[in-house]
DRENFIBA-91502 format. One record per residue (C-alpha): z negated, x negated, y. Coordinates in Angstrom, 1 decimal. Example, Ala and Ser with C-alpha at 12.3 -4.5 7.8 and 13.67 -1.06 7.14 Angstrom:
2
{dovo {-7.8, -12.3, -4.5}}
{dovo {-7.1, -13.7, -1.1}}
***
This chain:
567
{dovo {-46.9, 98.9, -54.0}}
{dovo {-47.9, 96.4, -56.7}}
{dovo {-50.0, 93.5, -55.6}}
{dovo {-47.6, 91.0, -57.1}}
{dovo {-44.8, 92.6, -55.0}}
{dovo {-46.9, 92.3, -51.9}}
{dovo {-47.7, 88.7, -52.6}}
{dovo {-44.0, 88.0, -53.4}}
{dovo {-43.0, 89.5, -50.0}}
{dovo {-45.7, 87.4, -48.2}}
{dovo {-44.7, 84.3, -50.2}}
{dovo {-41.0, 84.9, -49.5}}
{dovo {-41.7, 85.2, -45.8}}
{dovo {-43.8, 82.1, -45.7}}
{dovo {-41.2, 80.2, -47.7}}
{dovo {-38.4, 81.4, -45.5}}
{dovo {-40.4, 80.3, -42.4}}
{dovo {-41.1, 77.0, -44.0}}
{dovo {-37.5, 76.6, -45.0}}
{dovo {-36.5, 77.3, -41.4}}
{dovo {-39.1, 75.0, -39.9}}
{dovo {-38.7, 72.1, -42.4}}
{dovo {-35.2, 71.1, -41.1}}
{dovo {-36.5, 71.3, -37.6}}
{dovo {-39.5, 69.2, -38.6}}
{dovo {-37.3, 66.8, -40.4}}
{dovo {-34.9, 66.6, -37.5}}
{dovo {-37.8, 65.9, -35.1}}
{dovo {-39.2, 63.3, -37.4}}
{dovo {-35.7, 61.6, -37.8}}
{dovo {-35.2, 61.8, -34.0}}
{dovo {-38.6, 60.3, -33.4}}
{dovo {-37.9, 57.6, -35.9}}
{dovo {-34.6, 56.9, -34.4}}
{dovo {-36.1, 56.7, -30.9}}
{dovo {-38.8, 54.5, -32.2}}
{dovo {-36.2, 52.2, -33.8}}
{dovo {-34.4, 52.1, -30.4}}
{dovo {-37.7, 51.3, -28.7}}
{dovo {-38.3, 48.5, -31.2}}
{dovo {-34.8, 47.1, -30.5}}
{dovo {-35.5, 47.4, -26.8}}
{dovo {-38.8, 45.7, -27.2}}
{dovo {-37.1, 42.9, -29.2}}
{dovo {-34.5, 42.6, -26.4}}
{dovo {-37.2, 42.5, -23.7}}
{dovo {-39.1, 39.8, -25.6}}
{dovo {-35.8, 38.0, -26.2}}
{dovo {-35.1, 37.8, -22.5}}
{dovo {-38.7, 36.7, -22.0}}
{dovo {-38.4, 34.0, -24.5}}
{dovo {-35.1, 32.8, -22.9}}
{dovo {-36.9, 32.6, -19.6}}
{dovo {-39.6, 30.5, -21.2}}
{dovo {-37.1, 28.1, -22.8}}
{dovo {-35.0, 28.1, -19.6}}
{dovo {-38.0, 27.1, -17.5}}
{dovo {-38.9, 24.4, -20.0}}
{dovo {-35.4, 23.0, -19.8}}
{dovo {-35.5, 23.1, -16.0}}
{dovo {-38.8, 21.1, -16.0}}
{dovo {-38.1, 18.5, -18.6}}
{dovo {-34.3, 18.7, -19.1}}
{dovo {-34.9, 18.2, -22.9}}
{dovo {-32.4, 18.8, -25.6}}
{dovo {-34.9, 20.7, -27.7}}
{dovo {-35.5, 23.3, -25.0}}
{dovo {-31.7, 23.7, -24.6}}
{dovo {-31.4, 24.2, -28.4}}
{dovo {-34.1, 26.8, -28.5}}
{dovo {-32.4, 28.6, -25.5}}
{dovo {-29.1, 28.6, -27.5}}
{dovo {-30.8, 30.0, -30.6}}
{dovo {-32.6, 32.8, -28.7}}
{dovo {-29.4, 33.5, -26.8}}
{dovo {-27.7, 34.3, -30.1}}
{dovo {-30.7, 36.4, -31.1}}
{dovo {-30.4, 38.3, -27.9}}
{dovo {-26.7, 38.8, -28.4}}
{dovo {-27.3, 40.1, -31.9}}
{dovo {-29.9, 42.5, -30.6}}
{dovo {-27.5, 43.7, -27.9}}
{dovo {-24.8, 44.2, -30.5}}
{dovo {-27.3, 46.2, -32.7}}
{dovo {-28.3, 48.3, -29.7}}
{dovo {-24.7, 49.0, -28.9}}
{dovo {-23.9, 50.0, -32.5}}
{dovo {-27.0, 52.1, -33.1}}
{dovo {-27.8, 53.4, -29.7}}
{dovo {-26.6, 57.0, -29.2}}
{dovo {-27.4, 57.7, -25.6}}
{dovo {-24.3, 57.7, -23.4}}
{dovo {-26.3, 57.5, -20.2}}
{dovo {-27.5, 54.1, -21.3}}
{dovo {-24.0, 52.7, -21.8}}
{dovo {-23.5, 51.5, -18.2}}
{dovo {-26.9, 49.8, -18.2}}
{dovo {-26.0, 48.1, -21.5}}
{dovo {-22.6, 47.0, -20.1}}
{dovo {-24.2, 45.6, -17.0}}
{dovo {-26.9, 43.9, -19.1}}
{dovo {-24.2, 42.4, -21.4}}
{dovo {-22.2, 41.2, -18.3}}
{dovo {-25.3, 39.9, -16.5}}
{dovo {-26.5, 38.1, -19.6}}
{dovo {-23.0, 36.6, -20.1}}
{dovo {-23.0, 35.3, -16.6}}
{dovo {-26.5, 33.9, -17.1}}
{dovo {-25.3, 32.1, -20.3}}
{dovo {-22.3, 30.7, -18.4}}
{dovo {-24.5, 29.5, -15.5}}
{dovo {-27.0, 28.0, -17.9}}
{dovo {-24.1, 26.2, -19.7}}
{dovo {-22.8, 24.8, -16.3}}
{dovo {-26.4, 23.7, -15.5}}
{dovo {-26.5, 21.8, -18.8}}
{dovo {-23.1, 20.2, -18.1}}
{dovo {-24.2, 19.4, -14.6}}
{dovo {-27.4, 17.8, -15.9}}
{dovo {-25.3, 15.6, -18.2}}
{dovo {-23.2, 14.6, -15.2}}
{dovo {-26.2, 13.8, -13.1}}
{dovo {-27.3, 11.3, -15.7}}
{dovo {-24.0, 9.5, -15.7}}
{dovo {-22.9, 9.4, -12.0}}
{dovo {-24.3, 7.4, -9.2}}
{dovo {-22.2, 8.4, -6.3}}
{dovo {-21.8, 12.0, -5.3}}
{dovo {-25.2, 12.6, -6.8}}
{dovo {-26.3, 14.6, -3.9}}
{dovo {-23.5, 16.9, -4.4}}
{dovo {-24.4, 17.4, -8.1}}
{dovo {-28.0, 18.0, -7.2}}
{dovo {-27.0, 20.6, -4.6}}
{dovo {-24.8, 22.2, -7.2}}
{dovo {-27.6, 22.2, -9.7}}
{dovo {-30.0, 23.9, -7.2}}
{dovo {-27.5, 26.6, -6.5}}
{dovo {-26.7, 27.1, -10.2}}
{dovo {-30.4, 27.4, -10.9}}
{dovo {-30.8, 29.9, -8.1}}
{dovo {-27.9, 32.0, -9.5}}
{dovo {-29.4, 31.7, -13.0}}
{dovo {-32.7, 32.9, -11.8}}
{dovo {-31.1, 35.9, -10.0}}
{dovo {-29.0, 36.8, -13.1}}
{dovo {-32.0, 36.3, -15.5}}
{dovo {-34.2, 38.4, -13.3}}
{dovo {-31.6, 41.1, -13.2}}
{dovo {-31.1, 40.9, -17.0}}
{dovo {-34.9, 41.1, -17.5}}
{dovo {-35.2, 44.0, -15.2}}
{dovo {-32.4, 45.8, -17.0}}
{dovo {-34.1, 45.1, -20.3}}
{dovo {-37.4, 46.4, -18.9}}
{dovo {-35.6, 49.5, -17.6}}
{dovo {-34.1, 50.1, -21.0}}
{dovo {-37.5, 49.5, -22.6}}
{dovo {-39.2, 52.0, -20.3}}
{dovo {-36.5, 54.6, -20.9}}
{dovo {-36.8, 54.1, -24.6}}
{dovo {-40.6, 54.4, -24.4}}
{dovo {-40.2, 57.7, -22.5}}
{dovo {-37.8, 58.9, -25.2}}
{dovo {-40.2, 57.9, -27.9}}
{dovo {-43.0, 59.7, -26.2}}
{dovo {-40.9, 62.8, -25.7}}
{dovo {-39.6, 62.8, -29.3}}
{dovo {-43.2, 62.3, -30.4}}
{dovo {-44.2, 65.3, -28.3}}
{dovo {-41.5, 67.3, -30.0}}
{dovo {-42.7, 66.2, -33.4}}
{dovo {-46.3, 67.0, -32.6}}
{dovo {-45.2, 70.4, -31.2}}
{dovo {-43.2, 71.2, -34.3}}
{dovo {-46.0, 70.0, -36.6}}
{dovo {-48.4, 72.1, -34.6}}
{dovo {-46.0, 75.1, -34.9}}
{dovo {-45.8, 74.4, -38.6}}
{dovo {-49.5, 74.2, -38.9}}
{dovo {-49.9, 77.4, -36.9}}
{dovo {-47.5, 79.2, -39.2}}
{dovo {-49.4, 78.0, -42.2}}
{dovo {-52.6, 79.0, -40.5}}
{dovo {-51.2, 82.5, -39.7}}
{dovo {-49.9, 82.8, -43.3}}
{dovo {-53.3, 81.8, -44.6}}
{dovo {-55.1, 84.2, -42.3}}
{dovo {-52.7, 87.1, -43.2}}
{dovo {-53.1, 86.2, -46.9}}
{dovo {-56.8, 86.1, -46.5}}
{dovo {-56.8, 89.5, -44.7}}
{dovo {-54.6, 91.0, -47.4}}
{dovo {-56.8, 89.6, -50.1}}
{dovo {-59.9, 90.7, -48.3}}
{dovo {-58.5, 94.2, -48.1}}
{dovo {-57.5, 94.1, -51.7}}
{dovo {-61.0, 92.9, -52.7}}
{dovo {-62.7, 95.6, -50.6}}
{dovo {-60.4, 98.3, -51.8}}
{dovo {-59.5, 97.3, -55.4}}
{dovo {-61.5, 94.3, -56.7}}
{dovo {-64.9, 95.4, -55.4}}
{dovo {-64.8, 98.7, -57.4}}
{dovo {-63.7, 96.7, -60.4}}
{dovo {-66.6, 94.3, -59.9}}
{dovo {-69.1, 97.0, -59.5}}
{dovo {-67.7, 99.0, -62.4}}
{dovo {-67.7, 95.9, -64.6}}
{dovo {-71.4, 95.3, -63.7}}
{dovo {-72.3, 98.9, -64.6}}
{dovo {-70.5, 98.6, -67.9}}
{dovo {-72.0, 95.2, -68.6}}
{dovo {-75.4, 96.8, -67.8}}
{dovo {-74.9, 99.1, -70.8}}
{dovo {-73.5, 102.2, -69.1}}
{dovo {-70.5, 102.7, -71.5}}
{dovo {-69.9, 106.2, -70.3}}
{dovo {-68.9, 105.0, -66.8}}
{dovo {-65.2, 104.8, -66.0}}
{dovo {-63.6, 102.9, -63.1}}
{dovo {-61.4, 105.0, -60.8}}
{dovo {-57.8, 103.9, -61.2}}
{dovo {-55.6, 106.0, -58.9}}
{dovo {-52.9, 103.4, -57.9}}
{dovo {-50.0, 101.7, -59.5}}
{dovo {-50.8, 98.1, -58.8}}
{dovo {-52.2, 95.5, -61.1}}
{dovo {-55.8, 96.3, -60.2}}
{dovo {-55.3, 99.9, -61.3}}
{dovo {-53.8, 98.6, -64.5}}
{dovo {-56.7, 96.3, -64.9}}
{dovo {-59.1, 99.2, -64.3}}
{dovo {-57.3, 101.3, -66.9}}
{dovo {-57.4, 98.4, -69.3}}
{dovo {-61.2, 98.0, -68.7}}
{dovo {-61.6, 101.7, -69.2}}
{dovo {-59.7, 101.6, -72.4}}
{dovo {-61.7, 98.6, -73.5}}
{dovo {-64.9, 100.4, -72.6}}
{dovo {-63.8, 103.4, -74.6}}
{dovo {-63.1, 101.2, -77.6}}
{dovo {-66.3, 99.4, -77.1}}
{dovo {-68.2, 102.7, -76.9}}
{dovo {-66.5, 103.8, -80.1}}
{dovo {-67.3, 100.5, -81.7}}
{dovo {-70.9, 100.8, -80.5}}
{dovo {-71.2, 104.3, -81.9}}
{dovo {-69.7, 103.1, -85.2}}
{dovo {-72.1, 100.1, -85.1}}
{dovo {-75.1, 102.4, -84.5}}
{dovo {-73.9, 104.6, -87.3}}
{dovo {-73.5, 101.6, -89.5}}
{dovo {-77.0, 100.4, -88.5}}
{dovo {-78.4, 103.9, -89.3}}
{dovo {-76.5, 103.9, -92.6}}
{dovo {-77.8, 100.4, -93.4}}
{dovo {-81.3, 101.4, -92.6}}
{dovo {-80.8, 104.5, -94.8}}
{dovo {-79.4, 102.4, -97.6}}
{dovo {-82.3, 99.9, -97.2}}
{dovo {-84.7, 102.8, -97.4}}
{dovo {-82.9, 104.2, -100.4}}
{dovo {-82.9, 100.8, -101.9}}
{dovo {-86.6, 100.5, -101.3}}
{dovo {-87.1, 104.0, -102.8}}
{dovo {-84.9, 103.0, -105.7}}
{dovo {-86.9, 99.9, -106.4}}
{dovo {-90.1, 101.8, -106.0}}
{dovo {-88.8, 104.4, -108.4}}
{dovo {-87.5, 101.5, -110.6}}
{dovo {-91.0, 100.2, -110.9}}
{dovo {-92.9, 103.4, -111.2}}
{dovo {-90.6, 105.6, -113.4}}
{dovo {-91.5, 106.1, -117.0}}
{dovo {-87.8, 105.9, -118.0}}
{dovo {-86.7, 102.4, -119.1}}
{dovo {-84.3, 100.8, -116.5}}
{dovo {-82.6, 97.5, -116.3}}
{dovo {-80.0, 95.5, -114.3}}
{dovo {-77.6, 93.3, -116.3}}
{dovo {-74.8, 90.8, -115.4}}
{dovo {-71.4, 90.7, -117.0}}
{dovo {-72.4, 87.7, -119.1}}
{dovo {-74.8, 89.9, -121.1}}
{dovo {-78.1, 88.9, -119.6}}
{dovo {-80.8, 91.0, -118.0}}
{dovo {-81.2, 90.3, -114.3}}
{dovo {-84.2, 92.7, -113.9}}
{dovo {-86.2, 95.1, -116.1}}
{dovo {-88.8, 97.7, -115.1}}
{dovo {-92.3, 98.0, -116.5}}
{dovo {-91.3, 101.0, -118.6}}
{dovo {-88.6, 98.9, -120.4}}
{dovo {-91.1, 96.1, -121.0}}
{dovo {-93.6, 98.7, -122.3}}
{dovo {-91.0, 100.3, -124.6}}
{dovo {-89.8, 97.1, -126.2}}
{dovo {-93.1, 95.2, -126.2}}
{dovo {-91.4, 92.0, -125.0}}
{dovo {-92.6, 90.0, -122.0}}
{dovo {-90.4, 90.1, -118.9}}
{dovo {-89.7, 86.3, -119.3}}
{dovo {-88.6, 86.9, -122.9}}
{dovo {-86.2, 89.7, -121.9}}
{dovo {-84.7, 87.7, -119.0}}
{dovo {-84.1, 84.5, -120.8}}
{dovo {-82.2, 85.8, -123.8}}
{dovo {-78.9, 87.8, -124.0}}
{dovo {-79.7, 91.4, -124.3}}
{dovo {-77.4, 91.7, -127.3}}
{dovo {-80.1, 89.8, -129.2}}
{dovo {-82.5, 92.8, -128.8}}
{dovo {-79.9, 95.3, -130.1}}
{dovo {-80.0, 96.4, -133.8}}
{dovo {-77.4, 94.4, -135.7}}
{dovo {-75.3, 97.4, -136.7}}
{dovo {-75.0, 98.5, -133.1}}
{dovo {-74.1, 95.2, -131.4}}
{dovo {-70.4, 95.5, -131.7}}
{dovo {-70.1, 98.9, -130.1}}
{dovo {-72.6, 97.8, -127.4}}
{dovo {-70.4, 94.9, -126.5}}
{dovo {-67.3, 97.2, -126.5}}
{dovo {-69.1, 99.6, -124.2}}
{dovo {-70.1, 96.7, -121.9}}
{dovo {-66.3, 95.7, -121.7}}
{dovo {-65.4, 99.3, -120.9}}
{dovo {-67.9, 99.3, -118.0}}
{dovo {-66.5, 96.1, -116.5}}
{dovo {-63.1, 97.7, -116.7}}
{dovo {-64.4, 100.5, -114.5}}
{dovo {-65.4, 103.1, -117.0}}
{dovo {-68.8, 104.9, -116.6}}
{dovo {-71.1, 105.1, -119.6}}
{dovo {-72.5, 108.6, -120.3}}
{dovo {-75.0, 109.1, -123.0}}
{dovo {-74.1, 105.9, -124.9}}
{dovo {-76.5, 105.4, -127.7}}
{dovo {-77.7, 102.4, -129.6}}
{dovo {-80.8, 101.1, -131.3}}
{dovo {-83.2, 98.4, -130.0}}
{dovo {-85.5, 96.3, -132.1}}
{dovo {-88.9, 96.1, -130.6}}
{dovo {-91.2, 93.1, -130.7}}
{dovo {-93.4, 94.8, -133.4}}
{dovo {-90.4, 95.5, -135.6}}
{dovo {-90.1, 99.1, -134.7}}
{dovo {-86.6, 100.5, -134.2}}
{dovo {-86.1, 102.8, -131.2}}
{dovo {-83.1, 105.0, -130.4}}
{dovo {-81.9, 104.7, -126.7}}
{dovo {-79.5, 106.9, -124.9}}
{dovo {-77.9, 105.0, -122.0}}
{dovo {-76.3, 105.9, -118.7}}
{dovo {-74.8, 102.8, -117.1}}
{dovo {-72.6, 101.9, -114.2}}
{dovo {-70.9, 98.6, -113.3}}
{dovo {-71.0, 97.9, -109.6}}
{dovo {-68.0, 95.7, -108.7}}
{dovo {-69.5, 94.8, -105.3}}
{dovo {-72.8, 93.5, -106.7}}
{dovo {-71.2, 92.3, -109.9}}
{dovo {-74.0, 93.8, -112.0}}
{dovo {-74.5, 96.8, -114.3}}
{dovo {-77.2, 99.4, -113.4}}
{dovo {-78.5, 101.2, -116.5}}
{dovo {-81.1, 103.8, -117.4}}
{dovo {-82.3, 104.4, -120.9}}
{dovo {-84.0, 107.4, -122.5}}
{dovo {-86.1, 107.1, -125.7}}
{dovo {-84.5, 109.6, -128.1}}
{dovo {-86.2, 108.3, -131.2}}
{dovo {-88.2, 111.5, -131.8}}
{dovo {-85.1, 113.6, -131.1}}
{dovo {-83.1, 111.5, -133.6}}
{dovo {-85.8, 112.0, -136.3}}
{dovo {-85.8, 115.7, -135.5}}
{dovo {-82.0, 115.9, -135.7}}
{dovo {-82.1, 114.1, -139.0}}
{dovo {-84.6, 116.5, -140.3}}
{dovo {-82.6, 119.4, -138.9}}
{dovo {-79.4, 118.1, -140.5}}
{dovo {-81.2, 117.8, -143.8}}
{dovo {-82.5, 121.4, -143.4}}
{dovo {-79.0, 122.6, -142.5}}
{dovo {-77.5, 120.8, -145.4}}
{dovo {-80.0, 122.5, -147.7}}
{dovo {-79.4, 125.9, -146.1}}
{dovo {-75.6, 125.5, -146.3}}
{dovo {-75.8, 124.3, -149.8}}
{dovo {-77.9, 127.3, -150.8}}
{dovo {-75.5, 129.7, -149.1}}
{dovo {-72.4, 128.1, -150.5}}
{dovo {-74.1, 128.1, -153.9}}
{dovo {-74.2, 131.9, -153.7}}
{dovo {-70.4, 131.9, -153.1}}
{dovo {-70.4, 132.7, -149.4}}
{dovo {-68.4, 130.6, -146.8}}
{dovo {-70.2, 129.3, -143.7}}
{dovo {-68.9, 128.9, -140.2}}
{dovo {-70.5, 127.2, -137.2}}
{dovo {-68.9, 128.1, -133.8}}
{dovo {-69.5, 126.1, -130.6}}
{dovo {-68.7, 128.8, -128.1}}
{dovo {-68.4, 126.4, -125.1}}
{dovo {-65.7, 124.1, -126.7}}
{dovo {-64.3, 126.9, -129.0}}
{dovo {-64.7, 124.5, -131.9}}
{dovo {-65.6, 125.9, -135.3}}
{dovo {-66.9, 124.1, -138.4}}
{dovo {-65.6, 125.9, -141.4}}
{dovo {-67.3, 125.1, -144.7}}
{dovo {-65.2, 124.1, -147.7}}
{dovo {-66.1, 127.3, -149.6}}
{dovo {-64.9, 129.3, -146.5}}
{dovo {-61.5, 127.7, -146.9}}
{dovo {-61.4, 127.9, -150.7}}
{dovo {-62.2, 131.6, -150.5}}
{dovo {-58.8, 132.1, -148.8}}
{dovo {-56.9, 129.6, -151.0}}
{dovo {-56.8, 126.8, -148.4}}
{dovo {-57.6, 123.1, -148.8}}
{dovo {-59.9, 121.3, -146.4}}
{dovo {-56.9, 119.9, -144.4}}
{dovo {-55.1, 123.3, -144.0}}
{dovo {-57.4, 124.8, -141.4}}
{dovo {-58.2, 123.1, -138.1}}
{dovo {-61.7, 123.3, -136.6}}
{dovo {-60.8, 125.8, -133.9}}
{dovo {-61.5, 129.5, -133.5}}
{dovo {-57.8, 130.4, -133.3}}
{dovo {-57.5, 129.6, -137.0}}
{dovo {-59.8, 132.5, -137.7}}
{dovo {-58.2, 134.9, -135.2}}
{dovo {-54.7, 134.2, -136.5}}
{dovo {-55.6, 135.2, -140.0}}
{dovo {-57.2, 138.6, -139.1}}
{dovo {-55.2, 141.6, -140.3}}
{dovo {-53.4, 143.2, -137.4}}
{dovo {-55.0, 146.6, -138.0}}
{dovo {-58.5, 145.0, -137.9}}
{dovo {-58.1, 142.5, -135.1}}
{dovo {-58.9, 144.9, -132.2}}
{dovo {-62.1, 146.3, -133.9}}
{dovo {-63.3, 142.8, -134.9}}
{dovo {-62.7, 141.3, -131.5}}
{dovo {-64.5, 144.2, -129.7}}
{dovo {-67.5, 144.0, -132.2}}
{dovo {-67.8, 140.2, -131.6}}
{dovo {-67.6, 140.7, -127.8}}
{dovo {-70.2, 143.4, -127.8}}
{dovo {-72.5, 141.2, -129.8}}
{dovo {-72.0, 138.2, -127.5}}
{dovo {-72.7, 140.3, -124.5}}
{dovo {-75.9, 141.6, -126.1}}
{dovo {-74.7, 145.2, -126.4}}
{dovo {-75.4, 145.2, -130.2}}
{dovo {-78.4, 143.6, -131.9}}
{dovo {-76.5, 142.2, -134.9}}
{dovo {-73.1, 141.1, -135.9}}
{dovo {-72.0, 142.5, -139.3}}
{dovo {-68.5, 143.7, -140.0}}
{dovo {-65.9, 144.1, -142.7}}
{dovo {-62.2, 143.2, -142.2}}
{dovo {-59.2, 141.7, -143.9}}
{dovo {-58.1, 138.1, -143.7}}
{dovo {-54.8, 136.6, -144.8}}
{dovo {-54.8, 134.2, -147.7}}
{dovo {-52.6, 131.2, -148.1}}
{dovo {-50.3, 133.1, -150.6}}
{dovo {-49.8, 135.9, -148.0}}
{dovo {-52.2, 138.4, -149.5}}
{dovo {-55.3, 139.8, -147.8}}
{dovo {-58.9, 139.7, -148.9}}
{dovo {-61.7, 141.9, -147.7}}
{dovo {-64.4, 139.8, -146.0}}
{dovo {-67.9, 140.9, -145.0}}
{dovo {-68.8, 138.7, -141.9}}
{dovo {-72.3, 138.3, -140.7}}
{dovo {-73.5, 136.1, -137.9}}
{dovo {-76.2, 135.4, -135.3}}
{dovo {-76.5, 133.5, -132.0}}
{dovo {-78.7, 130.4, -132.4}}
{dovo {-78.4, 128.9, -128.9}}
{dovo {-78.1, 130.2, -125.3}}
{dovo {-78.0, 128.5, -122.0}}
{dovo {-80.8, 128.7, -119.4}}
{dovo {-78.9, 131.6, -117.7}}
{dovo {-78.4, 133.5, -121.0}}
{dovo {-74.8, 132.5, -121.8}}
{dovo {-74.1, 132.1, -125.6}}
{dovo {-73.6, 128.5, -126.7}}
{dovo {-73.6, 128.5, -130.5}}
{dovo {-73.2, 131.0, -133.3}}
{dovo {-73.6, 130.6, -137.1}}
{dovo {-72.4, 133.0, -139.8}}
{dovo {-71.1, 133.6, -143.3}}
{dovo {-68.1, 135.1, -144.9}}
{dovo {-68.6, 137.1, -148.2}}
{dovo {-65.6, 138.0, -150.3}}
{dovo {-65.9, 141.8, -151.0}}
{dovo {-62.4, 142.3, -152.2}}
{dovo {-63.5, 143.4, -155.8}}
{dovo {-66.1, 145.7, -154.4}}
{dovo {-63.6, 147.2, -152.0}}
{dovo {-61.1, 147.6, -154.8}}
{dovo {-63.7, 149.4, -157.0}}
{dovo {-64.6, 151.7, -154.1}}
{dovo {-60.9, 152.5, -153.6}}
{dovo {-60.6, 153.4, -157.3}}
{dovo {-63.7, 155.6, -157.1}}
{dovo {-62.3, 157.3, -154.0}}
{dovo {-59.0, 157.9, -155.8}}
{dovo {-60.9, 159.4, -158.8}}
{dovo {-63.0, 161.6, -156.6}}
{dovo {-59.8, 162.8, -154.9}}
{dovo {-58.2, 163.7, -158.2}}
{dovo {-61.5, 165.4, -159.4}}
{dovo {-61.7, 167.5, -156.3}}
{dovo {-58.0, 168.5, -156.0}}
{dovo {-57.1, 169.0, -159.7}}
{dovo {-56.1, 172.5, -160.8}}
{dovo {-57.8, 172.2, -164.1}}
{dovo {-61.5, 172.7, -164.3}}
{dovo {-63.3, 169.4, -164.7}}
{dovo {-66.9, 168.7, -165.3}}
{dovo {-68.8, 165.5, -165.6}}
{dovo {-71.8, 165.2, -167.9}}
{dovo {-74.6, 162.8, -168.6}}
{dovo {-74.9, 161.1, -172.0}}
{dovo {-77.3, 163.8, -173.1}}
{dovo {-74.7, 166.5, -172.4}}
{dovo {-76.1, 167.8, -169.1}}
{dovo {-73.5, 168.7, -166.4}}
{dovo {-73.9, 166.6, -163.3}}
{dovo {-70.8, 167.6, -161.3}}
{dovo {-68.0, 170.2, -161.5}}
{dovo {-64.9, 170.6, -159.4}}
{dovo {-63.6, 173.6, -157.5}}
{dovo {-61.2, 174.6, -160.2}}
{dovo {-64.0, 174.7, -162.7}}
{dovo {-65.9, 177.1, -160.4}}
{dovo {-62.8, 179.4, -160.1}}
{dovo {-62.0, 179.4, -163.8}}
{dovo {-65.5, 179.9, -165.2}}
{dovo {-67.0, 181.9, -162.5}}
{dovo {-70.0, 179.7, -162.4}}
{dovo {-71.0, 178.3, -159.1}}
{dovo {-71.7, 174.6, -158.8}}
{dovo {-75.4, 175.2, -158.6}}
{dovo {-75.4, 177.3, -161.7}}
{dovo {-73.4, 174.7, -163.7}}
{dovo {-75.2, 171.6, -162.7}}
{dovo {-78.0, 170.5, -165.0}}
{dovo {-76.8, 173.0, -167.7}}
{dovo {-75.3, 172.3, -171.1}}
{dovo {-71.6, 172.9, -171.5}}
{dovo {-72.3, 175.3, -174.3}}
{dovo {-72.8, 178.0, -171.7}}
{dovo {-69.1, 178.3, -171.5}}
{dovo {-68.9, 179.6, -175.1}}
{dovo {-72.0, 181.8, -175.3}}
{dovo {-71.8, 183.3, -171.8}}
{dovo {-75.7, 183.2, -171.9}}
{dovo {-77.4, 180.9, -169.6}}
{dovo {-80.2, 178.7, -170.9}}
***
């Protein structure tokens, strides 16, 4: 059962008991208050009779009008008290006493009034005075008896009321004690319940929380119930699991930060010690930091480099593309092998190849430069050499092609295109342009020859084939080429070659082959002679007709055919 349910049951029982006892307690208190009020009235009545006795005695002694007036006033007070008692008093057993008291008091008042009248008569009469005095004595005696009776009755009512007050007070005290006992029992039961809960539920929670607070995040509190303490234990376990996960993440983050700090330290050590120029720049175009290699390359002091925009050190012709590249970096594009020229302090111009990255978190650009000045000079010399080589080859009438095997791009020379009747714009710089113009009958042999050469199965690439011209005709081409670059693992990268137009030679060869076929297959005897008349070749028909063998006829003069005599 849930703790809150148990407490609700206990609270409901306590409240029910309190609700039952509260009316009783209220009734006891009201009863006590009522009895107390009755006692107060009885006390007032008793004191009223006592005061009447005092003023009566004063009147008897001095026969003064003042004493009689006071007696009358207190008589009215006593009557009012008796009326209030009769109206408020709820005890039936006191009614006869109250009636007797009212009657006795009435008689006392009448007797006192007769005494007052008799006293007035005693003042005015001279005869029969003895009779009036005797009457006065008798009236006084009756009044004393009636007053004593009234006072005794009032005292009896006062005593009875006092007993009732005491009894109601005892009831009230008993009920209060019962109420206090109930509260004490409820408190004790609640304390016992709470003690059991503390020992059974709260104590394991406390001990578990201490162990977890001590750093044992693997500890889990046992929660095998369905009450709030079990839910609290489950919540603490879940919180501990999250805390453990967070701690592991925090430890991993600390390790990662330490690793990053170590890498950062290694980077800055590398930044200072590397021979490659390196720098850090902000988006405003100023250097934030430069390494010693950069200072050594440019010749400027560090303060000079850091106090001026870096664009001031860039060669004038390269400033615009450098600014554009900087804009691309800020937009999130990485610079790979971006090149520009820097003007050194001694006036020397250096070529730099940059690899740069803009870090949005740090808000700076990290860049590494490589001095490619010597390479640029070598490339310029190589380009000049290639230009001269291509010029010499094209001067001989051959077309030149330069094939990048990795990208499949081919640079066809102008003479290469003119040879086939094309303008410079008709042929794109791709290998497919060459493959599409191969004669269908030659394509398989040419492709196989090229593949064998690229694979290293043949030592040279030299082949003749036909290529389609712009007008739809075909020309005979003699292609020669060689690999000029391979990768570190031997894969071909670049190949350069020439195309020679051998159409006229091929046509001459075809004509010679046709003449030779006619010479060999003719039915007429045919001989071929030198300018001096010596025979250099005869056909089969000549041998059959003349009877001379080829060996006999060659190197002889044709006149042997007329003489029949060999020379």
